[in-house]
N, C-alpha and C positions, 0 to 999 in steps of 0.2 A: 394782844396780837402775838401770834406764834412766830418762831424763827422762820418757818417755811413761808409764811405770809410776807415777811420782809425780803426774803431771798427771791420769791416770785416777783414781787413788786420791783425790785432792783433789776432783775433780768428783763422784765417788760420795759422799764424805763430805758435801758440800754438798747434794746431792740428797736423801740419806737424812735429813739433819738437817731438811730442809724437808718431810719425809714425802711426797715426790713419787715417782711411779713412773717407770721408764724411758719408758714409753709417753707419759706427760704431758709430760716434758721433750723427748722426741724430736718430739712434735707441735708444741710451742711453738717449738722451734729449727728445725723443718722439716728434720730429718735422720732417716734411717731408724733404727728401733729397734735393728736388728742392728748398724749401724755405731756408734751411741752406746754400745751394750753393749761392743763391741770397744775403743772408746776408753777406757771406764772400766776395762776389764780390762788395759789397756796393750798390746793387740795391734795397735792402729793409732795412728799419729801424726796428730793432728788439725791441720789447717791453721789459720792465724790467723783466717781468716774463720769457720771452724767453731767455734773456741773462743769467738769473739765472740758467735756465735749462741747457743751453749750458755749462756754467761754471762748473756746477755740473758734467756734462758728461766728461768734460776735467779735472776734479778734481783740479780746481783752484778756488780761491776766486774771487768773482765779483770785490772786491776792487783791487786785483792784475791786473785784466784786465783793469779796469778804470785808474789805475796808469800808466800802459803801454800806453794806448791811450793818456792820458794827456801828457806824455813825448813825444810821437810821434808828438803831435801838436806843440811842442816847438823845435824839432830837425829839422834841414834843410832837405829837401827832398832827397838830394844826400847822406845822411848818413843812413845806414841800421841798424835796431834794431833787436836784438835777444832776445827771451824770457829769463827771468832770474827766476830761481826757487826761491821760497820764502825761506828765511833762518829762521831757528828756533834756533838762537843763544840765549843763556841765559847769563846774566851778573852775574858773581860770586861775592859774597859779600866779 
């Protein structure tokens, strides 16, 4: 499986978890619906600028997406990953 496949799958998981449509995310990210669909299906390699725009549309940090993709590269393919919301825990002194 290629990196773009993992990236697309992670983006789709995030979008579906938020109950957003391709149309909604493509409009927010200002990218064509067709191109976003191809990115999600792993048919196109998204530029860093496009990834940043999609992440902004999904209201997630690019670092979160990249961490999820990195994890998916190390997890066996028969294990399903679910998006995890970023925690904003603070350490009390």
